[in-house]
N, C-alpha and C positions, 0 to 999 in steps of 0.2 A: 179567090183566095180561101183555102180550106180552114174553117173555123178549128176543127179538130187539131190542126197543126199549128195553130197560132197561139202566141203568147201575148197577153195584153198588159201593159205597164199603166197603172193608174198612179198618177202624179199629182197630189194636192195636200195642201198643209192642214186642211181641216175635214173636208168632206169624206165620209165613210164609204167611199166609192167600191173598193175591193170587198169589203165586209157586206155591202147590199148585194153586190154582183154574185156573192157566193150563196145568198139565200135563194137565189133564182136556180141553183144547181145547173149551172150552164155547160158543164163538162169542157170548159175551156181553161187552160193554164193562165193564171194571172197573179199579179202581186202589186203591192203599193208601196212607194216612197212618199216621203212627208217633209223632206228638206231638200234644198237645191242641190247640196254636195251628193246626197244619196241618189237623187235622180240622175244627175250626170254619171255617176259611177255605174248605174244599171240600165242606162239607155240603151246599150247595145244589145241587150238580152231579149228585146221584144219586137214583133212585127207591128203592132199597134200600141200607140202612147194616147192616153186620155189626160188632157193636162189643160191648164190654163194660166194661172197666176205664176206657176213654177217654170213656165216656158222662157227660155232665151234663145236666140237664134245660133248660139255657139254649140247647142245640143247636136245639131244636124251633122256635125263633124264625126262624132261618135257613134251615131245611130245607123250603124251599118246594115241592120236587119230591116229597118223601119220601112213600112209601106203605107200606112195610114195613120194621121194624126185626127182624133177627135177633140176638138175643143170642147172643155165642159162649161163654156160661157158662150153668150150670144155674141160677144166682142170678139173680133180676131184681129186688131190692128197691130199686136205684138209680133204676129208670125210674118217673116219675110217671104212672101208668096213666090217671088221669083226664084229664091233659092230653094225652096221646098219643091216646086216644079220642076228644077233642074236636076233634083236628086230623084225624081220619078216617084214622089211621095204624094198621097192624096190627103186633102184637107177638108174638114167640114166643122162648122159650127153648131152651137147648141140652140140656136135661135127657138123660141117656143117653149122652152123648159121653164123659162122664168115669167112667161106673159102675165099670169095671174098675180104672181108675188110682186113684180116691179111696179104693175099698174096699181094695186093695191097700196102699194108704199107711197106711190106718188099722191094718191087721193089721201092718204094718211098724213103726209106732210102738209098738204093743202089744209086738211081740217084742223092739224095741230097748230098751225101758225094763225088761222083765222080765229080759232077758239082760244089761242094764247095758252095752249097746254104746255109749252115749254117754258113761259114765265110762271105758270101755276106751279111747275115742279121746282122751280128755283125758290118760289115762295114758301113751298112746302118745307124744303130744306132749311129755310131761315126762320119756319114757324112764324111765318107773316100772313095773317088773315086779311087779303086785299078787300079793302071796301068797295062799295059801289062807285062806279065811274060816272061823273058828271059830264065830262067833257066827251061828246058823241064821237069824235073822231078816233079816240083811244079805246073805245069799246070792242068787243069781239064782233065778228062779222057773220051774216048768214049768207049761204051760197045761192040760193034761187035768185035768178036774175043776173047773177055775175057771168062775166065773159072769160073763158079759158081760150087761150092761144096754144095750140100744141104744135110743137115743130118736130117732124117726124111722125108718120102715120102708117107705120108697119104694125106688126101685130101687137105690141104693146100699146103703142100711140092709139090704135084703134079701140082698144079696150079701155084705155083712159078717157077717150071720148064717151064711150058707152056709160061709164061710171059717172062722169060729169054730167052728162043729159040725164041720167036718173036723179041727180041732185038738183035739176032745173036749171042748169046753166047753158049758156049759149056757147058753142064750140066752134072756134075758127081753126082750121088746120092749115099748115104749110108743109107742100110735098112737092117734089120735083115734077111728078106726073098727075096733072090734074084733069086727065080726061074722062075719069069714071068718078061719079059721085060716091062717097064714103059714109055707110050708115052712122048716124049720131052725129056727123059733122054738119053744121049749118052753113057754113062758107068754107071754100077750098081755094087757096091761093098758092101760087109760086114763090121760092124764096126771095125773088126779086122785090116782092112786095112787103117784105118783113119789116122795115123801119116805118111804113106808112101804117102796119097793123098794131105794132106794139103800144102806141098811146091808147089804143081801144081795150087793151087787155087788163083785167084785174088779176089774172093768173097767167104766166107764160110758163109752159112746161117743155122741158127738152126731153125727148124720147127717141132722138135720132143716133145713127152710128156715128162714131168719129171718122171723118174723111177730110182730104184737103178742103172741100167746100164748107164743111161745118166745123172746122177748128176755128175757135174764137168767133164763132157765129153770134155770141152774145158778148159783144165788147163795149167799150165805154160809150161809143155812139148809141148802141141799142139799149143799154142801161139808162142813158140819159133820156131816151125816148119813152121809157116805161112810165115814169112818174111817181110822186110819193105814196100813192096808195096801192102800187101793183107789187105783186110778189113774183119772184122767180123760184121755179123748183127744177132741179137736174137730177135726173134718173138715168141719164145718158152716160156721158164720159167727162171727165174733169176738163180735157182739152177743148171742150165745146164752149167754155166760159173763160173770159180774160179774168183770171183769179184776182190780180191786183186790181182792175177796174171794178170788180164786184165788191172788194173790200173797201174801196173808196166809197162806193154807192151806199153801202150798209152803213159805213161811219157816218157820212153826211146826211143819212136817211133821205136821200133822193129817190129810194125805193123803199117800200114798207118792210120788206124782209126776204129771206131767203130759205128755203128747204134743200139741203145740199147732201146727196149721198155719195157723191163722187168728186175728187179734186185731182188736180193735175199730176201732183207727185204724191204716191200712197205708199206707206202710211203719211197722213198730213205731220208736218213738221211742228215739233212742239212749241216753236215760236210764232206760228201762224196766228194772226188775229182773228180768225175764224172761230177758234176755240172760245173766244170770251165774248164776241159779240152778241149782245141779248137778242138782236133781231134775226140772227142766223140760227137755224136749226139743223144739225149736223148729225148725220149717221154715217158709220164707217163703211161703206160700200156693201150694205148688207139688203138692200132692196130686193135682190133675187135670191134670198137664203131662207128656205123654209125646211120643215122636216120632210117634205116631199121631193126635194131638190135632186137627191141622188137617183132616186126612181125615175124621174122625169129625164134626167141626162141618159141614164141606163137605156131608157125606151128608144131614144135616138140612137144611141151606139147599136144596140141590138137590130135595129132595122137597117143600119148602115153596114154592119156584118154580114147581114143576110144577103144586101145588094151586092156587096164585093164578092160573096161566094158564088153568086149566080152570074156574075159579070155585068150586072145591071148598072145602067148609067141614065141619068146622074144619081148621086149619092144625095141623101136628104141634106138640105143646107150646105151642099157643095161650094166650096171655095175654090179648091184646086183640084 
C-alpha cells in the first residue's frame, strides 16, 4: 500500500488524532470525524480507518476502499473479525499505547480505596472533618505485605505486577500459559485455580481481554470467595464482571469495595446503583486516557503503515 496514495480517516469522539498527525507533517491525506453519523457518511473515502468506540460492524458495507483498520484502543472485541477478513481488510489493535496509563490507573484505584480518598472527597464536599477512627477495621490500609491477585498478565498486567511489587506487595498471577516465570510475579497459576486463589487476595485486579473464557470471570461465586476485606479493581472490560453480582456484593459488604473503570454497558445508566454505593469508586473508562495517548497510537499506526507499504508481515498487534 503506497502511503502517498492513501487517505486516512480518523474517527473518534474526543481524541485529537488528525491534529496530532498533522504536526508530524506526514504528507498523507487525512481527516477526522467526531460523530457516528459523520463517520458512516465518510467511511467510503479512505483506505485506512483509525477508530475504536465509533466502530460498528455495519460500517463495512459502505467501506468500499478500506484496506486497513487500526483500532485506537487495546480492545477489539467490537470488531467482527470474520466479516473483516472476508472483505480482505487488515485489522490491528493499539495494545501497548496505554500500558503506563492503565497500570498507573489500577494502582491509583488501589491507593484511593485503601486510603479512603473517595470518601474523603465526599466529606470535603459535605464540609465534614472526619475524626480519628477507633475501630481498627474501619481505618485506612497500608499496602506492604498485602496480596494482589492479577488476572491477565500481558503488558498492562505485567506492569501492574511491577508497581505492586514496588509497594511491597506479594503478587499472584493468573494466566493461561504458565510455562515461563514472569518478573515481579511471586506465584503463577492457570485460570482453573482461580476460586482457590481468591480467598487469599487482598486485591483482585482484572487486566485481561474480554473473551468467551473471561466473560463474567468474576461472578457471584468468585465474589463470594473474596471475603469482606477484599477489593476488586477492574481496568479490563465491563463484561469480565457479573455487574449485578458485584452490586449485590457491594451492598451487602461481602467485599470491602471496588474500583471500576469499565462497565458492561457504557455510558453507565443513570439508574445504576454503582453511582451511589459508597464502597464503589467509579471512573468513566478513562484509565487509558492521557496527554500522550494520541502520539502513542500514532506511533503504532505509523509503524503499521510502513509495514503495509513494504508488504511486511505481520503487522504490529495484528488481529486479522
